[in-house]
TORKOL-4160 file (C-alpha; in steps of 0.2 Angstrom, whole numbers, padded with zeros to 4 digits, m for minus):
374
<pt num="1" X="0668" Y="0436" Z="0409"/>
<pt num="2" X="0659" Y="0440" Z="0394"/>
<pt num="3" X="0657" Y="0427" Z="0380"/>
<pt num="4" X="0657" Y="0435" Z="0363"/>
<pt num="5" X="0655" Y="0431" Z="0345"/>
<pt num="6" X="0654" Y="0440" Z="0328"/>
<pt num="7" X="0638" Y="0438" Z="0318"/>
<pt num="8" X="0629" Y="0444" Z="0303"/>
<pt num="9" X="0612" Y="0452" Z="0303"/>
<pt num="10" X="0601" Y="0441" Z="0292"/>
<pt num="11" X="0584" Y="0450" Z="0295"/>
<pt num="12" X="0575" Y="0463" Z="0306"/>
<pt num="13" X="0560" Y="0455" Z="0315"/>
<pt num="14" X="0554" Y="0470" Z="0325"/>
<pt num="15" X="0560" Y="0488" Z="0327"/>
<pt num="16" X="0555" Y="0502" Z="0339"/>
<pt num="17" X="0563" Y="0518" Z="0344"/>
<pt num="18" X="0573" Y="0510" Z="0358"/>
<pt num="19" X="0576" Y="0492" Z="0352"/>
<pt num="20" X="0579" Y="0483" Z="0336"/>
<pt num="21" X="0576" Y="0464" Z="0336"/>
<pt num="22" X="0586" Y="0454" Z="0323"/>
<pt num="23" X="0591" Y="0437" Z="0317"/>
<pt num="24" X="0610" Y="0435" Z="0317"/>
<pt num="25" X="0620" Y="0421" Z="0309"/>
<pt num="26" X="0634" Y="0414" Z="0320"/>
<pt num="27" X="0645" Y="0400" Z="0314"/>
<pt num="28" X="0631" Y="0394" Z="0302"/>
<pt num="29" X="0617" Y="0395" Z="0315"/>
<pt num="30" X="0603" Y="0408" Z="0317"/>
<pt num="31" X="0599" Y="0416" Z="0333"/>
<pt num="32" X="0588" Y="0430" Z="0339"/>
<pt num="33" X="0597" Y="0445" Z="0345"/>
<pt num="34" X="0593" Y="0462" Z="0353"/>
<pt num="35" X="0601" Y="0479" Z="0348"/>
<pt num="36" X="0598" Y="0494" Z="0360"/>
<pt num="37" X="0598" Y="0508" Z="0348"/>
<pt num="38" X="0603" Y="0521" Z="0362"/>
<pt num="39" X="0619" Y="0511" Z="0366"/>
<pt num="40" X="0625" Y="0504" Z="0349"/>
<pt num="41" X="0616" Y="0514" Z="0336"/>
<pt num="42" X="0606" Y="0507" Z="0322"/>
<pt num="43" X="0608" Y="0490" Z="0313"/>
<pt num="44" X="0603" Y="0484" Z="0296"/>
<pt num="45" X="0602" Y="0468" Z="0286"/>
<pt num="46" X="0620" Y="0463" Z="0281"/>
<pt num="47" X="0629" Y="0472" Z="0295"/>
<pt num="48" X="0642" Y="0463" Z="0304"/>
<pt num="49" X="0640" Y="0464" Z="0323"/>
<pt num="50" X="0649" Y="0460" Z="0339"/>
<pt num="51" X="0638" Y="0450" Z="0351"/>
<pt num="52" X="0637" Y="0446" Z="0369"/>
<pt num="53" X="0632" Y="0428" Z="0369"/>
<pt num="54" X="0634" Y="0424" Z="0388"/>
<pt num="55" X="0616" Y="0422" Z="0392"/>
<pt num="56" X="0612" Y="0410" Z="0378"/>
<pt num="57" X="0627" Y="0399" Z="0382"/>
<pt num="58" X="0622" Y="0398" Z="0401"/>
<pt num="59" X="0604" Y="0395" Z="0396"/>
<pt num="60" X="0597" Y="0409" Z="0406"/>
<pt num="61" X="0579" Y="0415" Z="0406"/>
<pt num="62" X="0584" Y="0432" Z="0399"/>
<pt num="63" X="0594" Y="0422" Z="0387"/>
<pt num="64" X="0585" Y="0416" Z="0373"/>
<pt num="65" X="0594" Y="0430" Z="0364"/>
<pt num="66" X="0611" Y="0437" Z="0360"/>
<pt num="67" X="0614" Y="0456" Z="0363"/>
<pt num="68" X="0623" Y="0467" Z="0351"/>
<pt num="69" X="0638" Y="0475" Z="0358"/>
<pt num="70" X="0644" Y="0485" Z="0343"/>
<pt num="71" X="0640" Y="0487" Z="0324"/>
<pt num="72" X="0656" Y="0483" Z="0316"/>
<pt num="73" X="0650" Y="0488" Z="0298"/>
<pt num="74" X="0643" Y="0505" Z="0303"/>
<pt num="75" X="0651" Y="0512" Z="0319"/>
<pt num="76" X="0642" Y="0525" Z="0329"/>
<pt num="77" X="0646" Y="0543" Z="0324"/>
<pt num="78" X="0655" Y="0551" Z="0339"/>
<pt num="79" X="0651" Y="0568" Z="0332"/>
<pt num="80" X="0632" Y="0564" Z="0334"/>
<pt num="81" X="0635" Y="0558" Z="0352"/>
<pt num="82" X="0644" Y="0574" Z="0356"/>
<pt num="83" X="0630" Y="0585" Z="0349"/>
<pt num="84" X="0617" Y="0576" Z="0360"/>
<pt num="85" X="0612" Y="0585" Z="0376"/>
<pt num="86" X="0616" Y="0578" Z="0393"/>
<pt num="87" X="0632" Y="0575" Z="0404"/>
<pt num="88" X="0626" Y="0561" Z="0416"/>
<pt num="89" X="0633" Y="0544" Z="0412"/>
<pt num="90" X="0623" Y="0528" Z="0416"/>
<pt num="91" X="0630" Y="0511" Z="0417"/>
<pt num="92" X="0645" Y="0521" Z="0422"/>
<pt num="93" X="0663" Y="0514" Z="0420"/>
<pt num="94" X="0658" Y="0499" Z="0409"/>
<pt num="95" X="0661" Y="0497" Z="0390"/>
<pt num="96" X="0642" Y="0501" Z="0388"/>
<pt num="97" X="0641" Y="0517" Z="0398"/>
<pt num="98" X="0628" Y="0529" Z="0390"/>
<pt num="99" X="0626" Y="0548" Z="0391"/>
<pt num="100" X="0609" Y="0555" Z="0396"/>
<pt num="101" X="0601" Y="0571" Z="0400"/>
<pt num="102" X="0595" Y="0569" Z="0418"/>
<pt num="103" X="0580" Y="0579" Z="0424"/>
<pt num="104" X="0591" Y="0587" Z="0438"/>
<pt num="105" X="0606" Y="0592" Z="0429"/>
<pt num="106" X="0610" Y="0611" Z="0425"/>
<pt num="107" X="0607" Y="0609" Z="0406"/>
<pt num="108" X="0589" Y="0602" Z="0410"/>
<pt num="109" X="0575" Y="0614" Z="0407"/>
<pt num="110" X="0568" Y="0606" Z="0424"/>
<pt num="111" X="0584" Y="0610" Z="0434"/>
<pt num="112" X="0576" Y="0624" Z="0444"/>
<pt num="113" X="0560" Y="0614" Z="0447"/>
<pt num="114" X="0570" Y="0600" Z="0454"/>
<pt num="115" X="0581" Y="0611" Z="0464"/>
<pt num="116" X="0566" Y="0619" Z="0472"/>
<pt num="117" X="0557" Y="0602" Z="0476"/>
<pt num="118" X="0553" Y="0599" Z="0494"/>
<pt num="119" X="0539" Y="0586" Z="0496"/>
<pt num="120" X="0528" Y="0573" Z="0488"/>
<pt num="121" X="0514" Y="0581" Z="0497"/>
<pt num="122" X="0506" Y="0564" Z="0502"/>
<pt num="123" X="0506" Y="0557" Z="0485"/>
<pt num="124" X="0503" Y="0539" Z="0486"/>
<pt num="125" X="0518" Y="0528" Z="0480"/>
<pt num="126" X="0514" Y="0510" Z="0475"/>
<pt num="127" X="0530" Y="0501" Z="0480"/>
<pt num="128" X="0533" Y="0485" Z="0469"/>
<pt num="129" X="0546" Y="0471" Z="0470"/>
<pt num="130" X="0542" Y="0463" Z="0453"/>
<pt num="131" X="0539" Y="0471" Z="0436"/>
<pt num="132" X="0524" Y="0461" Z="0433"/>
<pt num="133" X="0515" Y="0470" Z="0447"/>
<pt num="134" X="0515" Y="0486" Z="0437"/>
<pt num="135" X="0500" Y="0483" Z="0425"/>
<pt num="136" X="0487" Y="0477" Z="0438"/>
<pt num="137" X="0492" Y="0492" Z="0450"/>
<pt num="138" X="0491" Y="0505" Z="0436"/>
<pt num="139" X="0474" Y="0497" Z="0429"/>
<pt num="140" X="0467" Y="0498" Z="0447"/>
<pt num="141" X="0471" Y="0516" Z="0448"/>
<pt num="142" X="0463" Y="0520" Z="0432"/>
<pt num="143" X="0448" Y="0509" Z="0435"/>
<pt num="144" X="0444" Y="0519" Z="0451"/>
<pt num="145" X="0447" Y="0536" Z="0443"/>
<pt num="146" X="0452" Y="0538" Z="0425"/>
<pt num="147" X="0458" Y="0556" Z="0427"/>
<pt num="148" X="0471" Y="0551" Z="0440"/>
<pt num="149" X="0489" Y="0554" Z="0432"/>
<pt num="150" X="0499" Y="0538" Z="0434"/>
<pt num="151" X="0518" Y="0539" Z="0433"/>
<pt num="152" X="0530" Y="0524" Z="0433"/>
<pt num="153" X="0547" Y="0526" Z="0441"/>
<pt num="154" X="0558" Y="0511" Z="0435"/>
<pt num="155" X="0573" Y="0507" Z="0446"/>
<pt num="156" X="0589" Y="0499" Z="0441"/>
<pt num="157" X="0585" Y="0483" Z="0451"/>
<pt num="158" X="0583" Y="0472" Z="0435"/>
<pt num="159" X="0583" Y="0477" Z="0417"/>
<pt num="160" X="0591" Y="0494" Z="0414"/>
<pt num="161" X="0583" Y="0499" Z="0397"/>
<pt num="162" X="0565" Y="0503" Z="0399"/>
<pt num="163" X="0563" Y="0499" Z="0381"/>
<pt num="164" X="0564" Y="0481" Z="0385"/>
<pt num="165" X="0547" Y="0481" Z="0393"/>
<pt num="166" X="0533" Y="0477" Z="0381"/>
<pt num="167" X="0521" Y="0480" Z="0396"/>
<pt num="168" X="0526" Y="0498" Z="0398"/>
<pt num="169" X="0523" Y="0501" Z="0379"/>
<pt num="170" X="0506" Y="0493" Z="0380"/>
<pt num="171" X="0501" Y="0503" Z="0396"/>
<pt num="172" X="0506" Y="0519" Z="0389"/>
<pt num="173" X="0497" Y="0516" Z="0373"/>
<pt num="174" X="0481" Y="0511" Z="0382"/>
<pt num="175" X="0483" Y="0526" Z="0393"/>
<pt num="176" X="0485" Y="0516" Z="0409"/>
<pt num="177" X="0502" Y="0525" Z="0413"/>
<pt num="178" X="0504" Y="0543" Z="0408"/>
<pt num="179" X="0523" Y="0545" Z="0410"/>
<pt num="180" X="0539" Y="0536" Z="0415"/>
<pt num="181" X="0555" Y="0540" Z="0424"/>
<pt num="182" X="0571" Y="0529" Z="0424"/>
<pt num="183" X="0581" Y="0531" Z="0440"/>
<pt num="184" X="0599" Y="0526" Z="0444"/>
<pt num="185" X="0607" Y="0516" Z="0430"/>
<pt num="186" X="0590" Y="0512" Z="0421"/>
<pt num="187" X="0588" Y="0522" Z="0406"/>
<pt num="188" X="0576" Y="0526" Z="0391"/>
<pt num="189" X="0561" Y="0534" Z="0401"/>
<pt num="190" X="0552" Y="0550" Z="0397"/>
<pt num="191" X="0564" Y="0557" Z="0410"/>
<pt num="192" X="0580" Y="0552" Z="0417"/>
<pt num="193" X="0584" Y="0553" Z="0435"/>
<pt num="194" X="0600" Y="0550" Z="0445"/>
<pt num="195" X="0592" Y="0540" Z="0459"/>
<pt num="196" X="0576" Y="0534" Z="0466"/>
<pt num="197" X="0573" Y="0550" Z="0477"/>
<pt num="198" X="0575" Y="0562" Z="0462"/>
<pt num="199" X="0565" Y="0550" Z="0452"/>
<pt num="200" X="0550" Y="0551" Z="0463"/>
<pt num="201" X="0553" Y="0570" Z="0464"/>
<pt num="202" X="0552" Y="0571" Z="0445"/>
<pt num="203" X="0537" Y="0560" Z="0444"/>
<pt num="204" X="0528" Y="0572" Z="0455"/>
<pt num="205" X="0535" Y="0589" Z="0451"/>
<pt num="206" X="0539" Y="0587" Z="0433"/>
<pt num="207" X="0526" Y="0575" Z="0427"/>
<pt num="208" X="0512" Y="0580" Z="0439"/>
<pt num="209" X="0509" Y="0562" Z="0446"/>
<pt num="210" X="0493" Y="0559" Z="0456"/>
<pt num="211" X="0499" Y="0541" Z="0459"/>
<pt num="212" X="0517" Y="0535" Z="0457"/>
<pt num="213" X="0521" Y="0516" Z="0454"/>
<pt num="214" X="0539" Y="0512" Z="0458"/>
<pt num="215" X="0549" Y="0496" Z="0455"/>
<pt num="216" X="0561" Y="0487" Z="0444"/>
<pt num="217" X="0560" Y="0483" Z="0426"/>
<pt num="218" X="0559" Y="0465" Z="0419"/>
<pt num="219" X="0569" Y="0452" Z="0427"/>
<pt num="220" X="0573" Y="0448" Z="0446"/>
<pt num="221" X="0587" Y="0439" Z="0454"/>
<pt num="222" X="0584" Y="0426" Z="0468"/>
<pt num="223" X="0596" Y="0414" Z="0477"/>
<pt num="224" X="0585" Y="0405" Z="0489"/>
<pt num="225" X="0594" Y="0414" Z="0503"/>
<pt num="226" X="0585" Y="0426" Z="0516"/>
<pt num="227" X="0593" Y="0442" Z="0509"/>
<pt num="228" X="0600" Y="0437" Z="0492"/>
<pt num="229" X="0586" Y="0443" Z="0480"/>
<pt num="230" X="0585" Y="0459" Z="0471"/>
<pt num="231" X="0566" Y="0462" Z="0476"/>
<pt num="232" X="0573" Y="0468" Z="0493"/>
<pt num="233" X="0575" Y="0485" Z="0485"/>
<pt num="234" X="0556" Y="0487" Z="0489"/>
<pt num="235" X="0562" Y="0493" Z="0506"/>
<pt num="236" X="0573" Y="0507" Z="0499"/>
<pt num="237" X="0558" Y="0513" Z="0488"/>
<pt num="238" X="0547" Y="0513" Z="0503"/>
<pt num="239" X="0560" Y="0523" Z="0513"/>
<pt num="240" X="0563" Y="0535" Z="0499"/>
<pt num="241" X="0544" Y="0538" Z="0497"/>
<pt num="242" X="0542" Y="0541" Z="0516"/>
<pt num="243" X="0557" Y="0552" Z="0517"/>
<pt num="244" X="0550" Y="0564" Z="0503"/>
<pt num="245" X="0533" Y="0564" Z="0513"/>
<pt num="246" X="0524" Y="0553" Z="0501"/>
<pt num="247" X="0512" Y="0539" Z="0506"/>
<pt num="248" X="0521" Y="0522" Z="0502"/>
<pt num="249" X="0510" Y="0507" Z="0499"/>
<pt num="250" X="0518" Y="0490" Z="0499"/>
<pt num="251" X="0513" Y="0477" Z="0486"/>
<pt num="252" X="0513" Y="0459" Z="0493"/>
<pt num="253" X="0520" Y="0445" Z="0483"/>
<pt num="254" X="0507" Y="0431" Z="0484"/>
<pt num="255" X="0506" Y="0414" Z="0476"/>
<pt num="256" X="0497" Y="0398" Z="0478"/>
<pt num="257" X="0503" Y="0391" Z="0462"/>
<pt num="258" X="0522" Y="0392" Z="0465"/>
<pt num="259" X="0529" Y="0375" Z="0469"/>
<pt num="260" X="0543" Y="0382" Z="0480"/>
<pt num="261" X="0538" Y="0382" Z="0498"/>
<pt num="262" X="0547" Y="0398" Z="0502"/>
<pt num="263" X="0536" Y="0407" Z="0489"/>
<pt num="264" X="0520" Y="0398" Z="0494"/>
<pt num="265" X="0506" Y="0410" Z="0501"/>
<pt num="266" X="0516" Y="0425" Z="0506"/>
<pt num="267" X="0533" Y="0424" Z="0498"/>
<pt num="268" X="0548" Y="0425" Z="0509"/>
<pt num="269" X="0554" Y="0440" Z="0499"/>
<pt num="270" X="0539" Y="0450" Z="0506"/>
<pt num="271" X="0541" Y="0443" Z="0523"/>
<pt num="272" X="0560" Y="0447" Z="0524"/>
<pt num="273" X="0557" Y="0464" Z="0516"/>
<pt num="274" X="0543" Y="0470" Z="0527"/>
<pt num="275" X="0548" Y="0462" Z="0543"/>
<pt num="276" X="0567" Y="0465" Z="0543"/>
<pt num="277" X="0572" Y="0478" Z="0529"/>
<pt num="278" X="0558" Y="0491" Z="0531"/>
<pt num="279" X="0561" Y="0502" Z="0546"/>
<pt num="280" X="0545" Y="0512" Z="0546"/>
<pt num="281" X="0526" Y="0507" Z="0547"/>
<pt num="282" X="0518" Y="0508" Z="0530"/>
<pt num="283" X="0502" Y="0503" Z="0522"/>
<pt num="284" X="0502" Y="0485" Z="0516"/>
<pt num="285" X="0487" Y="0481" Z="0504"/>
<pt num="286" X="0479" Y="0464" Z="0507"/>
<pt num="287" X="0467" Y="0458" Z="0493"/>
<pt num="288" X="0450" Y="0451" Z="0496"/>
<pt num="289" X="0452" Y="0433" Z="0491"/>
<pt num="290" X="0446" Y="0416" Z="0496"/>
<pt num="291" X="0444" Y="0416" Z="0515"/>
<pt num="292" X="0455" Y="0401" Z="0518"/>
<pt num="293" X="0469" Y="0408" Z="0508"/>
<pt num="294" X="0467" Y="0425" Z="0516"/>
<pt num="295" X="0468" Y="0417" Z="0533"/>
<pt num="296" X="0484" Y="0408" Z="0528"/>
<pt num="297" X="0492" Y="0424" Z="0522"/>
<pt num="298" X="0487" Y="0433" Z="0538"/>
<pt num="299" X="0495" Y="0419" Z="0549"/>
<pt num="300" X="0511" Y="0421" Z="0539"/>
<pt num="301" X="0511" Y="0440" Z="0542"/>
<pt num="302" X="0507" Y="0437" Z="0560"/>
<pt num="303" X="0521" Y="0425" Z="0562"/>
<pt num="304" X="0534" Y="0436" Z="0554"/>
<pt num="305" X="0528" Y="0451" Z="0563"/>
<pt num="306" X="0521" Y="0461" Z="0549"/>
<pt num="307" X="0504" Y="0464" Z="0556"/>
<pt num="308" X="0511" Y="0471" Z="0572"/>
<pt num="309" X="0523" Y="0482" Z="0563"/>
<pt num="310" X="0513" Y="0489" Z="0548"/>
<pt num="311" X="0495" Y="0495" Z="0544"/>
<pt num="312" X="0486" Y="0481" Z="0534"/>
<pt num="313" X="0473" Y="0488" Z="0521"/>
<pt num="314" X="0459" Y="0476" Z="0515"/>
<pt num="315" X="0455" Y="0480" Z="0497"/>
<pt num="316" X="0446" Y="0473" Z="0482"/>
<pt num="317" X="0458" Y="0469" Z="0468"/>
<pt num="318" X="0445" Y="0463" Z="0455"/>
<pt num="319" X="0441" Y="0480" Z="0447"/>
<pt num="320" X="0459" Y="0482" Z="0441"/>
<pt num="321" X="0460" Y="0465" Z="0433"/>
<pt num="322" X="0443" Y="0467" Z="0425"/>
<pt num="323" X="0451" Y="0484" Z="0418"/>
<pt num="324" X="0466" Y="0475" Z="0411"/>
<pt num="325" X="0454" Y="0462" Z="0402"/>
<pt num="326" X="0444" Y="0476" Z="0395"/>
<pt num="327" X="0459" Y="0484" Z="0387"/>
<pt num="328" X="0465" Y="0466" Z="0381"/>
<pt num="329" X="0481" Y="0467" Z="0391"/>
<pt num="330" X="0487" Y="0450" Z="0395"/>
<pt num="331" X="0500" Y="0448" Z="0409"/>
<pt num="332" X="0510" Y="0435" Z="0417"/>
<pt num="333" X="0522" Y="0432" Z="0431"/>
<pt num="334" X="0535" Y="0418" Z="0431"/>
<pt num="335" X="0526" Y="0412" Z="0416"/>
<pt num="336" X="0509" Y="0411" Z="0424"/>
<pt num="337" X="0493" Y="0420" Z="0419"/>
<pt num="338" X="0480" Y="0429" Z="0429"/>
<pt num="339" X="0469" Y="0413" Z="0428"/>
<pt num="340" X="0484" Y="0402" Z="0435"/>
<pt num="341" X="0490" Y="0415" Z="0448"/>
<pt num="342" X="0475" Y="0426" Z="0453"/>
<pt num="343" X="0481" Y="0431" Z="0470"/>
<pt num="344" X="0497" Y="0438" Z="0464"/>
<pt num="345" X="0489" Y="0450" Z="0452"/>
<pt num="346" X="0474" Y="0454" Z="0465"/>
<pt num="347" X="0488" Y="0460" Z="0477"/>
<pt num="348" X="0495" Y="0472" Z="0465"/>
<pt num="349" X="0478" Y="0478" Z="0460"/>
<pt num="350" X="0473" Y="0480" Z="0478"/>
<pt num="351" X="0488" Y="0491" Z="0481"/>
<pt num="352" X="0484" Y="0502" Z="0466"/>
<pt num="353" X="0466" Y="0504" Z="0471"/>
<pt num="354" X="0472" Y="0509" Z="0489"/>
<pt num="355" X="0483" Y="0522" Z="0481"/>
<pt num="356" X="0468" Y="0529" Z="0471"/>
<pt num="357" X="0458" Y="0530" Z="0486"/>
<pt num="358" X="0472" Y="0540" Z="0495"/>
<pt num="359" X="0474" Y="0551" Z="0480"/>
<pt num="360" X="0455" Y="0555" Z="0480"/>
<pt num="361" X="0451" Y="0555" Z="0499"/>
<pt num="362" X="0442" Y="0539" Z="0498"/>
<pt num="363" X="0438" Y="0528" Z="0513"/>
<pt num="364" X="0450" Y="0514" Z="0517"/>
<pt num="365" X="0446" Y="0498" Z="0527"/>
<pt num="366" X="0460" Y="0492" Z="0539"/>
<pt num="367" X="0462" Y="0474" Z="0545"/>
<pt num="368" X="0464" Y="0475" Z="0564"/>
<pt num="369" X="0476" Y="0465" Z="0575"/>
<pt num="370" X="0462" Y="0462" Z="0587"/>
<pt num="371" X="0455" Y="0451" Z="0573"/>
<pt num="372" X="0469" Y="0439" Z="0576"/>
<pt num="373" X="0465" Y="0421" Z="0570"/>
<pt num="374" X="0466" Y="0406" Z="0581"/>
């Protein structure tokens, strides 16, 4: 069920093409609220709005804000909606379903390109399980070869509007990613795609990607059970990249700062995904870190069967993090910075660097099972 309330827009705190952040008054109290312009149209000071207040009432992390469901003062003009191109609905069969022009549909100028697509032609695809892996992976590619074109394909595994990601805006502004595709029910990218397969195809055939980074937007769901986490979609991304003749590279989720035992070292999310859900051998990028910690992670991979199933690549992740620092891009994961959680970001950066080497024909160093620890 949705908790709702009517509020009054008191002020606008930030406005972009995709999102308007406002302060609303509800029952005499002020709250921050988010308006998605593509769904509910524009809002102005003094407008009466219908709000979804569920997340705030449940004290969820994505909650700190209400979400505008409708502008009761200035409803969206249905004639304007009808005039806009596109016939594909996202967030289908919900009150917030939105019409988009997908890159594949007949009205798209790229319909024939997509119809004729056959292969990714060994394009490396960095397959992420968290949105916070994106910046380090992209920075690592550009730090290795600045002319490589990086395209981000955002899945619908977490936040659906790409406009919610401040990271994507920064990365595009700084030139660390060159284009975006929103796949499935995600929306708001430079191009829209119906699913992850056509999203990857569009990244290569339409945007000309040399390296593709694919993964969910902001937010992740976990339940503390072996299979109940949204990051398991990493397996589906890997399979899609392989099926389209790309070169999938899996990003490890590492942490030595997370107090939860299941996430310590190599997260159980990664262990479950790579050991059980992924059905094919793929490149898994292991960053060069403190020897004791690296050996701990290798033992975890051995115990779960990852080392015998996949190809482990050893790579230096530091250049990507240095590139982020050079561009003054601050990143966090689960509220922790690079200084607090270096291994997490080094893992993402090492995967990006591996992808850049594949794209340019660089030499890759593999960890061999014969080096098994005792």
